[in-house]
All heavy atoms as TSV, in Angstrom:
chain	resi	resn	atom	element	x	y	z
A	1	MET	N	N	39.419	131.217	156.249
A	1	MET	CA	C	39.993	131.054	157.562
A	1	MET	C	C	40.391	129.603	157.809
A	1	MET	O	O	41.514	129.318	158.173
A	1	MET	CB	C	38.990	131.518	158.625
A	1	MET	CG	C	39.552	131.421	160.018
A	1	MET	SD	S	38.589	132.299	161.188
A	1	MET	CE	C	37.797	130.991	162.030
A	2	GLY	N	N	39.550	128.630	157.536
A	2	GLY	CA	C	39.870	127.244	157.763
A	2	GLY	C	C	40.952	126.730	156.843
A	2	GLY	O	O	41.842	125.994	157.253
A	3	TYR	N	N	40.897	127.152	155.587
A	3	TYR	CA	C	41.885	126.683	154.612
A	3	TYR	C	C	43.286	127.213	154.983
A	3	TYR	O	O	44.259	126.458	154.985
A	3	TYR	CB	C	41.482	127.201	153.219
A	3	TYR	CG	C	42.509	126.898	152.146
A	3	TYR	CD1	C	42.517	125.674	151.534
A	3	TYR	CD2	C	43.445	127.863	151.770
A	3	TYR	CE1	C	43.456	125.368	150.556
A	3	TYR	CE2	C	44.368	127.559	150.793
A	3	TYR	CZ	C	44.377	126.314	150.189
A	3	TYR	OH	O	45.299	126.024	149.226
A	4	LYS	N	N	43.365	128.462	155.311
A	4	LYS	CA	C	44.660	129.052	155.688
A	4	LYS	C	C	45.234	128.389	156.928
A	4	LYS	O	O	46.408	128.076	157.004
A	4	LYS	CB	C	44.511	130.557	155.883
A	4	LYS	CG	C	45.821	131.267	156.135
A	4	LYS	CD	C	45.726	132.745	155.847
A	4	LYS	CE	C	46.988	133.477	156.062
A	4	LYS	NZ	N	48.040	133.167	155.120
A	5	ARG	N	N	44.377	128.147	157.894
A	5	ARG	CA	C	44.803	127.476	159.126
A	5	ARG	C	C	45.327	126.064	158.811
A	5	ARG	O	O	46.389	125.660	159.297
A	5	ARG	CB	C	43.669	127.422	160.140
A	5	ARG	CG	C	44.085	126.780	161.485
A	5	ARG	CD	C	42.879	126.464	162.356
A	5	ARG	NE	N	42.086	125.435	161.712
A	5	ARG	CZ	C	40.772	125.522	161.470
A	5	ARG	NH1	N	40.095	126.597	161.834
A	5	ARG	NH2	N	40.127	124.540	160.884
A	6	ASP	N	N	44.556	125.330	157.997
A	6	ASP	CA	C	44.980	123.974	157.643
A	6	ASP	C	C	46.308	124.007	156.876
A	6	ASP	O	O	47.174	123.138	157.125
A	6	ASP	CB	C	43.908	123.318	156.790
A	6	ASP	CG	C	42.640	122.991	157.581
A	6	ASP	OD1	O	42.678	123.078	158.838
A	6	ASP	OD2	O	41.615	122.680	156.947
A	7	GLU	N	N	46.479	124.969	156.011
A	7	GLU	CA	C	47.710	125.083	155.247
A	7	GLU	C	C	48.894	125.370	156.199
A	7	GLU	O	O	49.961	124.717	156.107
A	7	GLU	CB	C	47.628	126.164	154.197
A	7	GLU	CG	C	48.852	126.256	153.310
A	7	GLU	CD	C	48.681	127.267	152.202
A	7	GLU	OE1	O	48.002	128.272	152.393
A	7	GLU	OE2	O	49.261	127.000	151.130
A	8	GLU	N	N	48.698	126.270	157.127
A	8	GLU	CA	C	49.765	126.635	158.092
A	8	GLU	C	C	50.140	125.444	158.969
A	8	GLU	O	O	51.294	125.294	159.397
A	8	GLU	CB	C	49.316	127.830	158.943
A	8	GLU	CG	C	49.284	129.117	158.190
A	8	GLU	CD	C	48.609	130.247	158.943
A	8	GLU	OE1	O	48.079	130.012	160.069
A	8	GLU	OE2	O	48.614	131.365	158.442
A	9	GLN	N	N	49.189	124.570	159.262
A	9	GLN	CA	C	49.441	123.401	160.111
A	9	GLN	C	C	49.973	122.216	159.301
A	9	GLN	O	O	50.197	121.137	159.878
A	9	GLN	CB	C	48.180	123.008	160.840
A	9	GLN	CG	C	47.765	124.049	161.860
A	9	GLN	CD	C	46.463	123.660	162.577
A	9	GLN	OE1	O	45.903	122.597	162.366
A	9	GLN	NE2	N	46.006	124.538	163.466
A	10	GLY	N	N	50.146	122.386	157.999
A	10	GLY	CA	C	50.667	121.277	157.188
A	10	GLY	C	C	49.660	120.165	156.951
A	10	GLY	O	O	50.035	119.021	156.726
A	11	LEU	N	N	48.382	120.504	156.974
A	11	LEU	CA	C	47.354	119.474	156.837
A	11	LEU	C	C	46.871	119.316	155.404
A	11	LEU	O	O	46.052	118.454	155.122
A	11	LEU	CB	C	46.130	119.812	157.755
A	11	LEU	CG	C	46.447	119.864	159.228
A	11	LEU	CD1	C	45.210	120.347	160.008
A	11	LEU	CD2	C	46.909	118.513	159.734
A	12	LEU	N	N	47.365	120.125	154.491
A	12	LEU	CA	C	46.933	120.047	153.117
A	12	LEU	C	C	48.006	119.344	152.290
A	12	LEU	O	O	49.200	119.504	152.487
A	12	LEU	CB	C	46.714	121.455	152.535
A	12	LEU	CG	C	45.632	122.264	153.202
A	12	LEU	CD1	C	45.513	123.615	152.560
A	12	LEU	CD2	C	44.289	121.550	153.171
A	13	LEU	N	N	47.555	118.522	151.363
A	13	LEU	CA	C	48.419	117.815	150.463
A	13	LEU	C	C	48.390	118.438	149.089
A	13	LEU	O	O	47.308	118.616	148.535
A	13	LEU	CB	C	47.990	116.340	150.353
A	13	LEU	CG	C	48.719	115.458	149.390
A	13	LEU	CD1	C	50.170	115.314	149.795
A	13	LEU	CD2	C	48.036	114.113	149.317
A	14	ARG	N	N	49.505	118.852	148.569
A	14	ARG	CA	C	49.573	119.411	147.222
A	14	ARG	C	C	49.865	118.277	146.244
A	14	ARG	O	O	50.913	117.646	146.308
A	14	ARG	CB	C	50.640	120.495	147.110
A	14	ARG	CG	C	50.302	121.719	147.933
A	14	ARG	CD	C	51.146	122.864	147.520
A	14	ARG	NE	N	50.916	124.008	148.362
A	14	ARG	CZ	C	49.986	124.926	148.165
A	14	ARG	NH1	N	49.260	124.835	147.087
A	14	ARG	NH2	N	49.854	125.948	148.991
A	15	LEU	N	N	48.928	118.038	145.370
A	15	LEU	CA	C	49.088	116.951	144.386
A	15	LEU	C	C	49.909	117.444	143.189
A	15	LEU	O	O	49.851	118.630	142.812
A	15	LEU	CB	C	47.720	116.473	143.954
A	15	LEU	CG	C	46.819	115.950	145.061
A	15	LEU	CD1	C	45.447	115.580	144.513
A	15	LEU	CD2	C	47.480	114.758	145.753
A	16	PRO	N	N	50.637	116.541	142.545
A	16	PRO	CA	C	51.462	116.918	141.404
A	16	PRO	C	C	50.633	117.148	140.105
A	16	PRO	O	O	51.220	117.567	139.109
A	16	PRO	CB	C	52.444	115.766	141.263
A	16	PRO	CG	C	51.675	114.586	141.817
A	16	PRO	CD	C	50.839	115.154	142.915
A	17	CYS	N	N	49.376	116.843	140.154
A	17	CYS	CA	C	48.540	116.992	138.973
A	17	CYS	C	C	47.089	117.005	139.392
A	17	CYS	O	O	46.762	116.732	140.534
A	17	CYS	CB	C	48.789	115.882	137.971
A	17	CYS	SG	S	48.410	114.228	138.669
A	18	LYS	N	N	46.205	117.309	138.441
A	18	LYS	CA	C	44.766	117.273	138.729
A	18	LYS	C	C	44.357	115.809	138.916
A	18	LYS	O	O	44.858	114.913	138.260
A	18	LYS	CB	C	43.989	117.863	137.551
A	18	LYS	CG	C	44.088	119.345	137.485
A	18	LYS	CD	C	43.412	119.965	136.261
A	18	LYS	CE	C	42.138	119.287	135.858
A	18	LYS	NZ	N	41.483	119.924	134.728
A	19	MET	N	N	43.423	115.609	139.823
A	19	MET	CA	C	42.890	114.257	140.062
A	19	MET	C	C	41.454	114.220	139.566
A	19	MET	O	O	40.544	114.366	140.351
A	19	MET	CB	C	42.938	113.927	141.563
A	19	MET	CG	C	44.328	113.690	142.098
A	19	MET	SD	S	45.175	112.264	141.428
A	19	MET	CE	C	44.127	110.930	141.995
A	20	ASP	N	N	41.292	114.080	138.284
A	20	ASP	CA	C	39.940	113.918	137.741
A	20	ASP	C	C	39.919	112.855	136.669
A	20	ASP	O	O	40.961	112.323	136.319
A	20	ASP	CB	C	39.358	115.269	137.237
A	20	ASP	CG	C	40.086	115.836	136.040
A	20	ASP	OD1	O	40.719	115.076	135.257
A	20	ASP	OD2	O	40.004	117.032	135.837
A	21	GLU	N	N	38.759	112.537	136.174
A	21	GLU	CA	C	38.615	111.409	135.230
A	21	GLU	C	C	39.274	111.681	133.879
A	21	GLU	O	O	39.345	110.785	133.065
A	21	GLU	CB	C	37.130	111.088	135.045
A	21	GLU	CG	C	36.326	112.183	134.344
A	21	GLU	CD	C	35.807	113.259	135.285
A	21	GLU	OE1	O	36.025	113.237	136.485
A	21	GLU	OE2	O	35.128	114.146	134.752
A	22	ASN	N	N	39.779	112.884	133.654
A	22	ASN	CA	C	40.421	113.197	132.343
A	22	ASN	C	C	41.933	113.323	132.447
A	22	ASN	O	O	42.566	113.611	131.454
A	22	ASN	CB	C	39.851	114.499	131.816
A	22	ASN	CG	C	38.364	114.389	131.532
A	22	ASN	OD1	O	37.879	113.391	131.015
A	22	ASN	ND2	N	37.608	115.401	131.905
A	23	THR	N	N	42.516	113.105	133.605
A	23	THR	CA	C	43.967	113.241	133.760
A	23	THR	C	C	44.640	111.946	133.372
A	23	THR	O	O	44.463	110.903	134.026
A	23	THR	CB	C	44.335	113.616	135.212
A	23	THR	OG1	O	43.641	114.840	135.558
A	23	THR	CG2	C	45.808	113.809	135.370
A	24	LYS	N	N	45.454	112.023	132.321
A	24	LYS	CA	C	46.151	110.831	131.840
A	24	LYS	C	C	47.563	110.804	132.429
A	24	LYS	O	O	48.183	111.863	132.657
A	24	LYS	CB	C	46.276	110.847	130.325
A	24	LYS	CG	C	44.947	110.630	129.653
A	24	LYS	CD	C	45.119	110.580	128.161
A	24	LYS	CE	C	43.768	110.448	127.485
A	24	LYS	NZ	N	43.906	110.480	126.018
A	25	VAL	N	N	48.055	109.628	132.720
A	25	VAL	CA	C	49.431	109.411	133.145
A	25	VAL	C	C	50.001	108.284	132.320
A	25	VAL	O	O	49.283	107.546	131.626
A	25	VAL	CB	C	49.543	109.095	134.659
A	25	VAL	CG1	C	49.165	110.291	135.492
A	25	VAL	CG2	C	48.716	107.890	135.031
A	26	TYR	N	N	51.320	108.112	132.417
A	26	TYR	CA	C	52.021	107.147	131.607
A	26	TYR	C	C	52.858	106.252	132.551
A	26	TYR	O	O	53.690	106.774	133.272
A	26	TYR	CB	C	52.885	107.836	130.587
A	26	TYR	CG	C	52.059	108.757	129.737
A	26	TYR	CD1	C	51.779	110.065	130.138
A	26	TYR	CD2	C	51.432	108.296	128.589
A	26	TYR	CE1	C	50.956	110.908	129.417
A	26	TYR	CE2	C	50.604	109.130	127.836
A	26	TYR	CZ	C	50.381	110.413	128.265
A	26	TYR	OH	O	49.563	111.253	127.570
A	27	GLU	N	N	52.579	104.970	132.527
A	27	GLU	CA	C	53.218	104.048	133.459
A	27	GLU	C	C	54.133	103.090	132.719
A	27	GLU	O	O	53.726	102.483	131.713
A	27	GLU	CB	C	52.192	103.270	134.235
A	27	GLU	CG	C	52.776	102.352	135.284
A	27	GLU	CD	C	51.761	101.800	136.228
A	27	GLU	OE1	O	50.559	101.846	135.938
A	27	GLU	OE2	O	52.184	101.321	137.291
A	28	ILE	N	N	55.334	102.944	133.204
A	28	ILE	CA	C	56.300	101.977	132.660
A	28	ILE	C	C	56.027	100.645	133.334
A	28	ILE	O	O	55.983	100.545	134.546
A	28	ILE	CB	C	57.743	102.453	132.911
A	28	ILE	CG1	C	58.021	103.791	132.204
A	28	ILE	CG2	C	58.739	101.375	132.479
A	28	ILE	CD1	C	59.346	104.387	132.549
A	29	TYR	N	N	55.879	99.628	132.502
A	29	TYR	CA	C	55.634	98.294	133.062
A	29	TYR	C	C	56.194	97.245	132.138
A	29	TYR	O	O	56.511	97.493	130.985
A	29	TYR	CB	C	54.135	98.078	133.290
A	29	TYR	CG	C	53.372	97.765	132.021
A	29	TYR	CD1	C	53.029	96.471	131.703
A	29	TYR	CD2	C	53.028	98.777	131.127
A	29	TYR	CE1	C	52.344	96.185	130.521
A	29	TYR	CE2	C	52.369	98.504	129.949
A	29	TYR	CZ	C	52.007	97.211	129.656
A	29	TYR	OH	O	51.363	96.954	128.489
A	30	ARG	N	N	56.300	96.049	132.660
A	30	ARG	CA	C	56.793	94.889	131.890
A	30	ARG	C	C	55.648	93.894	131.867
A	30	ARG	O	O	55.181	93.433	132.927
A	30	ARG	CB	C	58.014	94.311	132.575
A	30	ARG	CG	C	58.894	93.548	131.689
A	30	ARG	CD	C	60.184	93.187	132.427
A	30	ARG	NE	N	61.213	93.042	131.423
A	30	ARG	CZ	C	62.476	92.914	131.709
A	30	ARG	NH1	N	62.862	92.946	132.945
A	30	ARG	NH2	N	63.358	92.730	130.771
A	31	PHE	N	N	55.207	93.513	130.677
A	31	PHE	CA	C	54.086	92.630	130.513
A	31	PHE	C	C	54.391	91.292	131.114
A	31	PHE	O	O	55.404	90.623	130.759
A	31	PHE	CB	C	53.734	92.496	129.016
A	31	PHE	CG	C	52.524	91.643	128.788
A	31	PHE	CD1	C	51.283	92.109	129.112
A	31	PHE	CD2	C	52.645	90.382	128.233
A	31	PHE	CE1	C	50.161	91.309	128.889
A	31	PHE	CE2	C	51.546	89.584	128.024
A	31	PHE	CZ	C	50.287	90.079	128.344
A	32	CYS	N	N	53.593	90.875	132.083
A	32	CYS	CA	C	53.768	89.567	132.750
A	32	CYS	C	C	55.155	89.386	133.352
A	32	CYS	O	O	55.596	88.260	133.527
A	32	CYS	CB	C	53.422	88.417	131.814
A	32	CYS	SG	S	51.692	88.355	131.329
A	33	GLY	N	N	55.831	90.486	133.663
A	33	GLY	CA	C	57.133	90.379	134.283
A	33	GLY	C	C	58.231	89.903	133.366
A	33	GLY	O	O	59.380	89.731	133.808
A	34	GLU	N	N	57.949	89.757	132.106
A	34	GLU	CA	C	58.946	89.322	131.143
A	34	GLU	C	C	58.882	90.145	129.883
A	34	GLU	O	O	57.913	90.897	129.669
A	34	GLU	CB	C	58.727	87.828	130.764
A	34	GLU	CG	C	58.809	86.899	131.958
A	34	GLU	CD	C	58.541	85.464	131.522
A	34	GLU	OE1	O	58.427	85.158	130.357
A	34	GLU	OE2	O	58.397	84.633	132.432
A	35	GLY	N	N	59.857	90.021	129.036
A	35	GLY	CA	C	59.825	90.712	127.757
A	35	GLY	C	C	60.207	92.187	127.867
A	35	GLY	O	O	60.817	92.628	128.817
A	36	ALA	N	N	59.828	92.909	126.835
A	36	ALA	CA	C	60.226	94.307	126.725
A	36	ALA	C	C	59.385	95.193	127.680
A	36	ALA	O	O	58.247	94.887	127.994
A	36	ALA	CB	C	60.057	94.786	125.304
A	37	TRP	N	N	59.994	96.264	128.112
A	37	TRP	CA	C	59.292	97.259	128.895
A	37	TRP	C	C	58.390	98.049	127.968
A	37	TRP	O	O	58.711	98.267	126.812
A	37	TRP	CB	C	60.283	98.207	129.551
A	37	TRP	CG	C	61.060	97.541	130.648
A	37	TRP	CD1	C	62.279	96.932	130.562
A	37	TRP	CD2	C	60.675	97.435	132.020
A	37	TRP	NE1	N	62.673	96.453	131.767
A	37	TRP	CE2	C	61.722	96.765	132.703
A	37	TRP	CE3	C	59.592	97.883	132.737
A	37	TRP	CZ2	C	61.692	96.517	134.064
A	37	TRP	CZ3	C	59.555	97.645	134.100
A	37	TRP	CH2	C	60.593	96.954	134.731
A	38	GLU	N	N	57.244	98.503	128.497
A	38	GLU	CA	C	56.333	99.267	127.682
A	38	GLU	C	C	55.795	100.444	128.499
A	38	GLU	O	O	55.939	100.459	129.697
A	38	GLU	CB	C	55.135	98.415	127.289
A	38	GLU	CG	C	55.500	97.252	126.405
A	38	GLU	CD	C	54.311	96.415	125.953
A	38	GLU	OE1	O	53.183	96.969	125.924
A	38	GLU	OE2	O	54.487	95.235	125.693
A	39	ILE	N	N	55.246	101.424	127.803
A	39	ILE	CA	C	54.600	102.559	128.437
A	39	ILE	C	C	53.093	102.434	128.193
A	39	ILE	O	O	52.663	102.400	127.058
A	39	ILE	CB	C	55.141	103.886	127.859
A	39	ILE	CG1	C	56.641	104.015	128.162
A	39	ILE	CG2	C	54.366	105.061	128.469
A	39	ILE	CD1	C	57.288	105.199	127.522
A	40	GLU	N	N	52.356	102.430	129.274
A	40	GLU	CA	C	50.921	102.331	129.203
A	40	GLU	C	C	50.258	103.646	129.585
A	40	GLU	O	O	50.650	104.247	130.592
A	40	GLU	CB	C	50.397	101.252	130.110
A	40	GLU	CG	C	48.881	101.154	130.182
A	40	GLU	CD	C	48.395	100.220	131.237
A	40	GLU	OE1	O	48.710	100.427	132.424
A	40	GLU	OE2	O	47.707	99.222	130.867
A	41	GLU	N	N	49.343	104.127	128.771
A	41	GLU	CA	C	48.606	105.353	129.113
A	41	GLU	C	C	47.312	104.966	129.801
A	41	GLU	O	O	46.600	104.083	129.326
A	41	GLU	CB	C	48.314	106.106	127.815
A	41	GLU	CG	C	47.465	107.357	128.032
A	41	GLU	CD	C	47.102	108.008	126.736
A	41	GLU	OE1	O	47.981	108.603	126.100
A	41	GLU	OE2	O	45.931	107.892	126.313
A	42	HIS	N	N	47.026	105.601	130.934
A	42	HIS	CA	C	45.748	105.358	131.584
A	42	HIS	C	C	45.358	106.607	132.391
A	42	HIS	O	O	46.133	107.533	132.528
A	42	HIS	CB	C	45.800	104.129	132.475
A	42	HIS	CG	C	46.704	104.217	133.674
A	42	HIS	ND1	N	48.030	103.780	133.627
A	42	HIS	CD2	C	46.507	104.693	134.903
A	42	HIS	CE1	C	48.573	104.004	134.812
A	42	HIS	NE2	N	47.667	104.561	135.601
A	43	TYR	N	N	44.145	106.622	132.847
A	43	TYR	CA	C	43.670	107.748	133.657
A	43	TYR	C	C	44.165	107.541	135.094
A	43	TYR	O	O	44.197	106.439	135.589
A	43	TYR	CB	C	42.141	107.849	133.614
A	43	TYR	CG	C	41.658	108.232	132.228
A	43	TYR	CD1	C	41.083	107.299	131.384
A	43	TYR	CD2	C	41.854	109.528	131.744
A	43	TYR	CE1	C	40.673	107.639	130.117
A	43	TYR	CE2	C	41.445	109.887	130.500
A	43	TYR	CZ	C	40.840	108.934	129.666
A	43	TYR	OH	O	40.475	109.283	128.422
A	44	ILE	N	N	44.550	108.637	135.702
A	44	ILE	CA	C	45.185	108.589	137.019
A	44	ILE	C	C	44.276	107.960	138.068
A	44	ILE	O	O	43.042	108.124	138.049
A	44	ILE	CB	C	45.663	109.996	137.451
A	44	ILE	CG1	C	46.614	109.842	138.617
A	44	ILE	CG2	C	44.479	110.906	137.763
A	44	ILE	CD1	C	47.483	111.069	138.845
A	45	LYS	N	N	44.906	107.224	138.982
A	45	LYS	CA	C	44.254	106.643	140.126
A	45	LYS	C	C	45.003	107.099	141.385
A	45	LYS	O	O	46.174	107.461	141.300
A	45	LYS	CB	C	44.298	105.091	140.053
A	45	LYS	CG	C	43.732	104.520	138.770
A	45	LYS	CD	C	43.998	103.041	138.725
A	45	LYS	CE	C	45.451	102.828	138.432
A	45	LYS	NZ	N	45.864	101.747	137.672
A	46	PHE	N	N	44.346	107.081	142.511
A	46	PHE	CA	C	45.024	107.468	143.742
A	46	PHE	C	C	46.276	106.610	143.973
A	46	PHE	O	O	47.264	107.083	144.506
A	46	PHE	CB	C	44.088	107.452	144.925
A	46	PHE	CG	C	43.229	108.645	145.017
A	46	PHE	CD1	C	41.890	108.591	144.674
A	46	PHE	CD2	C	43.745	109.889	145.428
A	46	PHE	CE1	C	41.093	109.715	144.766
A	46	PHE	CE2	C	42.967	111.009	145.477
A	46	PHE	CZ	C	41.614	110.934	145.142
A	47	SER	N	N	46.221	105.347	143.604
A	47	SER	CA	C	47.388	104.476	143.815
A	47	SER	C	C	48.608	104.887	142.958
A	47	SER	O	O	49.712	104.488	143.272
A	47	SER	CB	C	47.009	103.032	143.517
A	47	SER	OG	O	46.642	102.873	142.172
A	48	ASP	N	N	48.408	105.714	141.945
A	48	ASP	CA	C	49.494	106.217	141.125
A	48	ASP	C	C	50.314	107.277	141.831
A	48	ASP	O	O	51.501	107.476	141.499
A	48	ASP	CB	C	48.997	106.792	139.810
A	48	ASP	CG	C	48.410	105.781	138.856
A	48	ASP	OD1	O	48.877	104.619	138.893
A	48	ASP	OD2	O	47.477	106.121	138.092
A	49	LEU	N	N	49.744	107.986	142.768
A	49	LEU	CA	C	50.389	109.155	143.397
A	49	LEU	C	C	51.760	108.791	143.987
A	49	LEU	O	O	52.708	109.524	143.828
A	49	LEU	CB	C	49.498	109.767	144.421
A	49	LEU	CG	C	48.266	110.502	143.898
A	49	LEU	CD1	C	47.427	111.022	145.036
A	49	LEU	CD2	C	48.672	111.654	142.953
A	50	LYS	N	N	51.844	107.674	144.661
A	50	LYS	CA	C	53.129	107.305	145.306
A	50	LYS	C	C	54.178	106.844	144.287
A	50	LYS	O	O	55.328	106.706	144.623
A	50	LYS	CB	C	52.897	106.241	146.396
A	50	LYS	CG	C	52.345	104.944	145.864
A	50	LYS	CD	C	52.063	103.988	147.006
A	50	LYS	CE	C	51.347	102.767	146.432
A	50	LYS	NZ	N	50.841	101.893	147.466
A	51	LYS	N	N	53.751	106.593	143.036
A	51	LYS	CA	C	54.683	106.113	142.020
A	51	LYS	C	C	55.112	107.201	141.026
A	51	LYS	O	O	55.914	106.928	140.146
A	51	LYS	CB	C	54.032	104.951	141.262
A	51	LYS	CG	C	53.712	103.784	142.164
A	51	LYS	CD	C	53.149	102.595	141.380
A	51	LYS	CE	C	51.692	102.823	141.044
A	51	LYS	NZ	N	51.066	101.687	140.366
A	52	ILE	N	N	54.556	108.394	141.151
A	52	ILE	CA	C	54.894	109.473	140.207
A	52	ILE	C	C	56.375	109.795	140.316
A	52	ILE	O	O	56.921	110.001	141.384
A	52	ILE	CB	C	54.014	110.729	140.431
A	52	ILE	CG1	C	52.579	110.418	139.999
A	52	ILE	CG2	C	54.586	111.916	139.674
A	52	ILE	CD1	C	51.618	111.542	140.155
A	53	GLY	N	N	57.035	109.797	139.180
A	53	GLY	CA	C	58.463	110.036	139.114
A	53	GLY	C	C	59.306	108.781	139.198
A	53	GLY	O	O	60.496	108.852	138.994
A	54	MET	N	N	58.684	107.664	139.523
A	54	MET	CA	C	59.426	106.406	139.598
A	54	MET	C	C	59.013	105.477	138.436
A	54	MET	O	O	59.850	105.103	137.626
A	54	MET	CB	C	59.183	105.720	140.930
A	54	MET	CG	C	59.788	106.507	142.090
A	54	MET	SD	S	59.566	105.704	143.697
A	54	MET	CE	C	57.846	105.996	143.997
A	55	THR	N	N	57.727	105.125	138.384
A	55	THR	CA	C	57.220	104.312	137.257
A	55	THR	C	C	56.017	104.973	136.595
A	55	THR	O	O	55.550	104.507	135.559
A	55	THR	CB	C	56.827	102.881	137.714
A	55	THR	OG1	O	55.846	102.982	138.744
A	55	THR	CG2	C	58.033	102.132	138.214
A	56	VAL	N	N	55.462	106.015	137.196
A	56	VAL	CA	C	54.324	106.727	136.634
A	56	VAL	C	C	54.777	108.181	136.361
A	56	VAL	O	O	55.457	108.804	137.206
A	56	VAL	CB	C	53.112	106.740	137.598
A	56	VAL	CG1	C	52.014	107.622	137.074
A	56	VAL	CG2	C	52.628	105.307	137.784
A	57	PHE	N	N	54.459	108.664	135.162
A	57	PHE	CA	C	54.898	109.998	134.740
A	57	PHE	C	C	53.736	110.793	134.147
A	57	PHE	O	O	52.766	110.213	133.649
A	57	PHE	CB	C	56.008	109.839	133.712
A	57	PHE	CG	C	57.149	109.095	134.273
A	57	PHE	CD1	C	57.217	107.695	134.132
A	57	PHE	CD2	C	58.172	109.704	134.978
A	57	PHE	CE1	C	58.280	106.937	134.680
A	57	PHE	CE2	C	59.226	108.976	135.533
A	57	PHE	CZ	C	59.268	107.617	135.382
A	58	LEU	N	N	53.835	112.120	134.261
A	58	LEU	CA	C	52.743	112.983	133.825
A	58	LEU	C	C	52.764	113.273	132.353
A	58	LEU	O	O	51.734	113.713	131.798
A	58	LEU	CB	C	52.823	114.301	134.618
A	58	LEU	CG	C	52.746	114.150	136.132
A	58	LEU	CD1	C	52.852	115.495	136.803
A	58	LEU	CD2	C	51.490	113.423	136.544
A	59	THR	N	N	53.874	113.004	131.660
A	59	THR	CA	C	53.914	113.152	130.203
A	59	THR	C	C	54.537	111.924	129.563
A	59	THR	O	O	55.379	111.229	130.209
A	59	THR	CB	C	54.689	114.396	129.739
A	59	THR	OG1	O	56.079	114.203	130.076
A	59	THR	CG2	C	54.185	115.681	130.411
A	60	HIS	N	N	54.188	111.653	128.334
A	60	HIS	CA	C	54.757	110.518	127.620
A	60	HIS	C	C	56.248	110.741	127.395
A	60	HIS	O	O	57.039	109.802	127.493
A	60	HIS	CB	C	54.033	110.334	126.267
A	60	HIS	CG	C	54.357	109.028	125.653
A	60	HIS	ND1	N	55.386	108.861	124.793
A	60	HIS	CD2	C	53.720	107.829	125.761
A	60	HIS	CE1	C	55.408	107.603	124.377
A	60	HIS	NE2	N	54.411	106.952	124.965
A	61	GLU	N	N	56.641	111.968	127.135
A	61	GLU	CA	C	58.048	112.266	126.878
A	61	GLU	C	C	58.934	111.959	128.080
A	61	GLU	O	O	60.008	111.370	127.931
A	61	GLU	CB	C	58.230	113.740	126.481
A	61	GLU	CG	C	57.596	114.105	125.137
A	61	GLU	CD	C	56.089	114.249	125.187
A	61	GLU	OE1	O	55.506	114.472	126.286
A	61	GLU	OE2	O	55.461	114.114	124.123
A	62	VAL	N	N	58.459	112.316	129.244
A	62	VAL	CA	C	59.233	112.022	130.466
A	62	VAL	C	C	59.272	110.508	130.728
A	62	VAL	O	O	60.306	109.981	131.138
A	62	VAL	CB	C	58.649	112.793	131.691
A	62	VAL	CG1	C	59.347	112.395	132.958
A	62	VAL	CG2	C	58.748	114.274	131.474
A	63	ALA	N	N	58.173	109.830	130.433
A	63	ALA	CA	C	58.152	108.380	130.578
A	63	ALA	C	C	59.160	107.721	129.629
A	63	ALA	O	O	59.870	106.788	129.999
A	63	ALA	CB	C	56.746	107.825	130.346
A	64	GLU	N	N	59.227	108.209	128.378
A	64	GLU	CA	C	60.171	107.664	127.415
A	64	GLU	C	C	61.611	107.897	127.874
A	64	GLU	O	O	62.453	106.964	127.723
A	64	GLU	CB	C	59.948	108.342	126.034
A	64	GLU	CG	C	58.741	107.862	125.300
A	64	GLU	CD	C	58.571	108.559	123.970
A	64	GLU	OE1	O	59.006	109.702	123.828
A	64	GLU	OE2	O	57.978	107.929	123.080
A	65	LYS	N	N	61.899	109.047	128.402
A	65	LYS	CA	C	63.251	109.344	128.879
A	65	LYS	C	C	63.587	108.392	130.044
A	65	LYS	O	O	64.706	107.848	130.088
A	65	LYS	CB	C	63.345	110.793	129.333
A	65	LYS	CG	C	64.712	111.202	129.787
A	65	LYS	CD	C	64.757	112.657	130.185
A	65	LYS	CE	C	66.147	113.023	130.691
A	65	LYS	NZ	N	66.236	114.370	131.186
A	66	ALA	N	N	62.698	108.206	130.984
A	66	ALA	CA	C	62.934	107.312	132.107
A	66	ALA	C	C	63.137	105.883	131.643
A	66	ALA	O	O	63.976	105.136	132.141
A	66	ALA	CB	C	61.789	107.380	133.110
A	67	LEU	N	N	62.334	105.463	130.650
A	67	LEU	CA	C	62.443	104.103	130.115
A	67	LEU	C	C	63.834	103.922	129.422
A	67	LEU	O	O	64.484	102.905	129.625
A	67	LEU	CB	C	61.334	103.832	129.116
A	67	LEU	CG	C	61.332	102.463	128.473
A	67	LEU	CD1	C	61.291	101.359	129.504
A	67	LEU	CD2	C	60.154	102.327	127.538
A	68	ALA	N	N	64.274	104.930	128.689
A	68	ALA	CA	C	65.593	104.845	128.048
A	68	ALA	C	C	66.676	104.734	129.094
A	68	ALA	O	O	67.630	103.944	128.907
A	68	ALA	CB	C	65.796	106.082	127.171
A	69	GLU	N	N	66.562	105.434	130.191
A	69	GLU	CA	C	67.558	105.355	131.264
A	69	GLU	C	C	67.538	103.976	131.933
A	69	GLU	O	O	68.588	103.452	132.301
A	69	GLU	CB	C	67.326	106.455	132.288
A	69	GLU	CG	C	67.637	107.829	131.777
A	69	GLU	CD	C	67.264	108.932	132.729
A	69	GLU	OE1	O	66.794	108.630	133.878
A	69	GLU	OE2	O	67.458	110.129	132.371
A	70	MET	N	N	66.324	103.408	132.073
A	70	MET	CA	C	66.215	102.076	132.672
A	70	MET	C	C	66.868	101.015	131.793
A	70	MET	O	O	67.459	100.045	132.282
A	70	MET	CB	C	64.732	101.715	132.860
A	70	MET	CG	C	64.072	102.470	133.979
A	70	MET	SD	S	62.293	102.151	134.040
A	70	MET	CE	C	62.228	100.385	134.306
A	71	GLU	N	N	66.770	101.173	130.484
A	71	GLU	CA	C	67.274	100.171	129.552
A	71	GLU	C	C	68.785	100.255	129.383
A	71	GLU	O	O	69.400	99.332	128.931
A	71	GLU	CB	C	66.562	100.315	128.185
A	71	GLU	CG	C	65.112	99.927	128.275
A	71	GLU	CD	C	64.367	100.117	126.994
A	71	GLU	OE1	O	64.775	100.988	126.166
A	71	GLU	OE2	O	63.340	99.417	126.775
A	72	ASP	N	N	69.399	101.385	129.773
A	72	ASP	CA	C	70.858	101.540	129.669
A	72	ASP	C	C	71.603	100.785	130.738
A	72	ASP	O	O	71.224	100.376	131.697
A	72	ASP	CB	C	71.269	103.016	129.691
A	72	ASP	CG	C	70.892	103.712	128.399
A	72	ASP	OD1	O	70.708	103.012	127.383
A	72	ASP	OD2	O	70.855	104.957	128.403
């Protein structure tokens, strides 16, 4: 009853992935703001959620594709 009500009121947030200590994500970054862009693998943090699809990706393949597009 409470879950359905909360869902109907738009109070639930659907996350794009599991949020546990085993969920890996891939972040595009530039070491010290200079040099080549790199892809770093790390375990997801809440601060990654707002960056998913921009600089944080759920698979390495998608991160590589985004990096190739950035370099073009």
